[in-house]
N, CA and C atoms as an extended XYZ file, in Angstrom:
249
Properties=species:S:1:pos:R:3:atomname:S:1:resname:S:1:resid:I:1 pbc="F F F"
N       -43.203       25.147       28.533 N   MET     1
C       -41.868       25.528       28.094 CA  MET     1
C       -40.910       24.326       28.139 C   MET     1
N       -40.975       23.546       29.210 N   ILE     2
C       -40.082       22.390       29.333 CA  ILE     2
C       -40.357       21.383       28.229 C   ILE     2
N       -41.617       21.133       27.949 N   LYS     3
C       -41.966       20.176       26.897 CA  LYS     3
C       -41.399       20.625       25.556 C   LYS     3
N       -41.496       21.905       25.257 N   LYS     4
C       -40.975       22.415       23.991 CA  LYS     4
C       -39.465       22.226       23.903 C   LYS     4
N       -38.750       22.481       25.001 N   LEU     5
C       -37.307       22.269       25.004 CA  LEU     5
C       -36.971       20.799       24.814 C   LEU     5
N       -37.743       19.933       25.437 N   THR     6
C       -37.531       18.497       25.279 CA  THR     6
C       -37.771       18.089       23.833 C   THR     6
N       -38.833       18.598       23.237 N   ASP     7
C       -39.118       18.291       21.835 CA  ASP     7
C       -37.983       18.772       20.945 C   ASP     7
N       -37.512       19.966       21.199 N   LEU     8
C       -36.410       20.520       20.416 CA  LEU     8
C       -35.161       19.666       20.568 C   LEU     8
N       -34.859       19.296       21.807 N   PHE     9
C       -33.685       18.475       22.061 CA  PHE     9
C       -33.789       17.144       21.326 C   PHE     9
N       -34.954       16.517       21.401 N   GLY    10
C       -35.165       15.237       20.721 CA  GLY    10
C       -34.977       15.349       19.220 C   GLY    10
N       -35.505       16.406       18.636 N   LYS    11
C       -35.361       16.599       17.188 CA  LYS    11
C       -33.920       16.882       16.813 C   LYS    11
N       -33.259       17.672       17.634 N   LYS    12
C       -31.876       18.031       17.356 CA  LYS    12
C       -30.977       16.791       17.328 C   LYS    12
N       -31.213       15.850       18.230 N   ASN    13
C       -30.352       14.684       18.364 CA  ASN    13
C       -30.884       13.441       17.661 C   ASN    13
N       -32.000       13.565       16.957 N   LYS    14
C       -32.619       12.395       16.339 CA  LYS    14
C       -31.674       11.659       15.393 C   LYS    14
N       -30.903       12.395       14.622 N   ASP    15
C       -29.993       11.772       13.666 CA  ASP    15
C       -28.539       11.849       14.133 C   ASP    15
N       -28.338       11.818       15.429 N   LYS    16
C       -26.994       11.922       15.985 CA  LYS    16
C       -26.178       10.696       15.588 C   LYS    16
N       -25.061       10.964       14.968 N   LYS    17
C       -24.155        9.885       14.588 CA  LYS    17
C       -22.800       10.165       15.207 C   LYS    17
N       -22.301        9.197       15.933 N   LEU    18
C       -20.985        9.299       16.545 CA  LEU    18
C       -20.012        8.492       15.699 C   LEU    18
N       -18.809        9.029       15.522 N   ARG    19
C       -17.802        8.354       14.695 CA  ARG    19
C       -16.532        8.136       15.500 C   ARG    19
N       -15.932        6.961       15.259 N   PHE    20
C       -14.748        6.569       16.009 CA  PHE    20
C       -13.735        5.902       15.081 C   PHE    20
N       -12.472        6.065       15.390 N   LYS    21
C       -11.391        5.331       14.728 CA  LYS    21
C       -11.150        4.088       15.585 C   LYS    21
N       -11.091        2.910       14.948 N   THR    22
C       -10.930        1.659       15.691 CA  THR    22
C        -9.875        0.765       15.039 C   THR    22
N        -9.668       -0.382       15.635 N   ASN    23
C        -8.854       -1.423       14.997 CA  ASN    23
C        -9.713       -2.656       14.705 C   ASN    23
N       -11.007       -2.435       14.501 N   ILE    24
C       -11.949       -3.497       14.111 CA  ILE    24
C       -11.779       -3.666       12.603 C   ILE    24
N       -11.056       -4.703       12.176 N   ASN    25
C       -10.641       -4.723       10.773 CA  ASN    25
C       -11.135       -5.884        9.918 C   ASN    25
N       -12.042       -6.714       10.447 N   CYS    26
C       -12.534       -7.825        9.618 CA  CYS    26
C       -13.908       -8.269       10.108 C   CYS    26
N       -14.509       -9.173        9.385 N   GLY    27
C       -15.823       -9.689        9.752 CA  GLY    27
C       -15.822      -10.377       11.112 C   GLY    27
N       -14.739      -11.063       11.437 N   GLY    28
C       -14.637      -11.716       12.735 CA  GLY    28
C       -14.602      -10.698       13.872 C   GLY    28
N       -13.903       -9.603       13.638 N   CYS    29
C       -13.845       -8.518       14.638 CA  CYS    29
C       -15.229       -7.904       14.824 C   CYS    29
N       -15.913       -7.669       13.724 N   VAL    30
C       -17.265       -7.105       13.787 CA  VAL    30
C       -18.172       -8.051       14.568 C   VAL    30
N       -18.039       -9.350       14.328 N   ALA    31
C       -18.853      -10.332       15.033 CA  ALA    31
C       -18.561      -10.329       16.540 C   ALA    31
N       -17.326      -10.056       16.920 N   THR    32
C       -16.961       -9.993       18.334 CA  THR    32
C       -17.596       -8.785       19.016 C   THR    32
N       -17.640       -7.661       18.329 N   VAL    33
C       -18.193       -6.420       18.883 CA  VAL    33
C       -19.727       -6.433       18.859 C   VAL    33
N       -20.303       -7.176       17.940 N   LYS    34
C       -21.753       -7.180       17.715 CA  LYS    34
C       -22.589       -7.363       18.986 C   LYS    34
N       -22.318       -8.335       19.841 N   PRO    35
C       -23.166       -8.488       21.033 CA  PRO    35
C       -23.102       -7.287       21.981 C   PRO    35
N       -21.974       -6.620       22.011 N   TYR    36
C       -21.827       -5.455       22.882 CA  TYR    36
C       -22.682       -4.292       22.390 C   TYR    36
N       -22.666       -4.037       21.088 N   LEU    37
C       -23.408       -2.897       20.539 CA  LEU    37
C       -24.878       -3.236       20.282 C   LEU    37
N       -25.151       -4.451       19.842 N   ASP    38
C       -26.542       -4.850       19.595 CA  ASP    38
C       -27.324       -5.019       20.897 C   ASP    38
N       -26.624       -5.222       21.994 N   GLY    39
C       -27.270       -5.418       23.281 CA  GLY    39
C       -27.812       -4.141       23.913 C   GLY    39
N       -27.588       -3.007       23.273 N   VAL    40
C       -28.045       -1.723       23.809 CA  VAL    40
C       -29.189       -1.224       22.936 C   VAL    40
N       -30.389       -1.237       23.485 N   ALA    41
C       -31.587       -0.870       22.717 CA  ALA    41
C       -31.527        0.562       22.185 C   ALA    41
N       -30.832        1.440       22.891 N   GLU    42
C       -30.774        2.848       22.479 CA  GLU    42
C       -29.844        3.096       21.299 C   GLU    42
N       -29.094        2.092       20.883 N   ILE    43
C       -28.277        2.211       19.672 CA  ILE    43
C       -29.155        1.773       18.515 C   ILE    43
N       -29.506        2.741       17.672 N   GLU    44
C       -30.427        2.462       16.563 CA  GLU    44
C       -29.761        1.632       15.470 C   GLU    44
N       -28.541        1.986       15.136 N   GLU    45
C       -27.778        1.215       14.145 CA  GLU    45
C       -26.309        1.564       14.279 C   GLU    45
N       -25.477        0.679       13.771 N   TRP    46
C       -24.038        0.913       13.788 CA  TRP    46
C       -23.403        0.140       12.646 C   TRP    46
N       -22.229        0.606       12.232 N   GLU    47
C       -21.490       -0.091       11.184 CA  GLU    47
C       -20.011        0.258       11.284 C   GLU    47
N       -19.187       -0.639       10.793 N   VAL    48
C       -17.748       -0.405       10.744 CA  VAL    48
C       -17.327       -0.439        9.285 C   VAL    48
N       -16.646        0.607        8.864 N   ASP    49
C       -16.112        0.666        7.500 CA  ASP    49
C       -14.718        0.039        7.526 C   ASP    49
N       -14.662       -1.275        7.325 N   THR    50
C       -13.387       -1.983        7.398 CA  THR    50
C       -12.507       -1.702        6.179 C   THR    50
N       -13.078       -1.133        5.118 N   ALA    51
C       -12.294       -0.774        3.945 CA  ALA    51
C       -11.522        0.524        4.172 C   ALA    51
N       -11.970        1.342        5.097 N   ASN    52
C       -11.295        2.592        5.430 CA  ASN    52
C       -10.051        2.277        6.258 C   ASN    52
N        -8.944        2.937        5.982 N   LYS    53
C        -7.703        2.639        6.705 CA  LYS    53
C        -7.824        2.886        8.207 C   LYS    53
N        -8.750        3.775        8.612 N   ASP    54
C        -8.955        4.073       10.028 CA  ASP    54
C       -10.048        3.226       10.667 C   ASP    54
N       -10.636        2.290        9.897 N   LYS    55
C       -11.661        1.364       10.417 CA  LYS    55
C       -12.734        2.122       11.202 C   LYS    55
N       -13.433        3.006       10.511 N   ILE    56
C       -14.378        3.929       11.137 CA  ILE    56
C       -15.661        3.222       11.592 C   ILE    56
N       -15.944        3.354       12.887 N   LEU    57
C       -17.187        2.876       13.479 CA  LEU    57
C       -18.138        4.065       13.553 C   LEU    57
N       -19.323        3.920       12.970 N   THR    58
C       -20.351        4.954       13.035 CA  THR    58
C       -21.523        4.384       13.815 C   THR    58
N       -21.965        5.125       14.819 N   VAL    59
C       -23.064        4.680       15.686 CA  VAL    59
C       -24.153        5.742       15.667 C   VAL    59
N       -25.374        5.312       15.351 N   LYS    60
C       -26.521        6.222       15.366 CA  LYS    60
C       -27.288        5.990       16.666 C   LYS    60
N       -27.365        7.039       17.482 N   THR    61
C       -28.037        6.945       18.774 CA  THR    61
C       -28.482        8.323       19.227 C   THR    61
N       -29.544        8.365       19.979 N   GLU    62
C       -30.018        9.617       20.552 CA  GLU    62
C       -29.533        9.770       21.982 C   GLU    62
N       -29.228        8.664       22.639 N   ILE    63
C       -29.018        8.679       24.088 CA  ILE    63
C       -27.616        8.237       24.517 C   ILE    63
N       -27.091        7.184       23.939 N   VAL    64
C       -25.842        6.591       24.414 CA  VAL    64
C       -24.682        7.556       24.189 C   VAL    64
N       -23.859        7.714       25.220 N   SER    65
C       -22.753        8.671       25.141 CA  SER    65
C       -21.554        8.082       24.398 C   SER    65
N       -20.723        8.989       23.936 N   GLU    66
C       -19.486        8.615       23.266 CA  GLU    66
C       -18.636        7.746       24.204 C   GLU    66
N       -18.561        8.144       25.451 N   LYS    67
C       -17.772        7.413       26.452 CA  LYS    67
C       -18.288        5.990       26.627 C   LYS    67
N       -19.615        5.824       26.704 N   ASP    68
C       -20.192        4.487       26.882 CA  ASP    68
C       -19.879        3.580       25.699 C   ASP    68
N       -19.960        4.112       24.498 N   ILE    69
C       -19.650        3.321       23.304 CA  ILE    69
C       -18.181        2.910       23.322 C   ILE    69
N       -17.323        3.846       23.685 N   MET    70
C       -15.897        3.534       23.749 CA  MET    70
C       -15.627        2.429       24.767 C   MET    70
N       -16.294        2.470       25.900 N   GLU    71
C       -16.114        1.432       26.924 CA  GLU    71
C       -16.583        0.067       26.424 C   GLU    71
N       -17.703        0.026       25.703 N   MET    72
C       -18.209       -1.248       25.173 CA  MET    72
C       -17.216       -1.873       24.197 C   MET    72
N       -16.697       -1.062       23.286 N   VAL    73
C       -15.751       -1.571       22.286 CA  VAL    73
C       -14.463       -2.035       22.970 C   VAL    73
N       -14.016       -1.304       23.971 N   GLN    74
C       -12.818       -1.709       24.705 CA  GLN    74
C       -13.049       -3.011       25.459 C   GLN    74
N       -14.242       -3.195       26.016 N   LYS    75
C       -14.568       -4.457       26.704 CA  LYS    75
C       -14.543       -5.627       25.725 C   LYS    75
N       -14.869       -5.351       24.460 N   ALA    76
C       -14.825       -6.397       23.432 CA  ALA    76
C       -13.384       -6.693       23.017 C   ALA    76
N       -12.431       -5.852       23.461 N   GLY    77
C       -11.020       -6.113       23.188 CA  GLY    77
C       -10.415       -5.280       22.076 C   GLY    77
N       -11.049       -4.192       21.704 N   TYR    78
C       -10.559       -3.380       20.592 CA  TYR    78
C       -10.205       -1.970       21.021 C   TYR    78
N        -9.322       -1.360       20.249 N   LYS    79
C        -8.930        0.024       20.473 CA  LYS    79
C        -9.960        0.930       19.792 C   LYS    79
N       -10.194        2.082       20.406 N   ILE    80
C       -11.163        3.019       19.847 CA  ILE    80
C       -10.827        4.422       20.307 C   ILE    80
N       -10.994        5.380       19.412 N   GLU    81
C       -10.840        6.783       19.782 CA  GLU    81
C       -11.866        7.614       19.024 C   GLU    81
N       -12.357        8.628       19.686 N   ALA    82
C       -13.386        9.493       19.088 CA  ALA    82
C       -12.774       10.331       17.970 C   ALA    82
N       -13.579       10.590       16.953 N   LEU    83
C       -13.142       11.480       15.864 CA  LEU    83
C       -13.760       12.845       16.051 C   LEU    83
């Protein structure tokens, strides 16, 4: 029973995408944040839509929490809030 719940949980969160409003607004800003987000193996991919007025950061992960991502971006020197 536990294995089945674990399998279900894994499938449910496999395509989990977290979205945030940030002030990451250019290639230089993205380069500053890159080591913080790329340094976490559990983050499968991430991107910042700098063309969007809200500078939306999308993070694909199964494990990393919204809070942890927010802390990483803040450590890089940027503002971030969950959507």
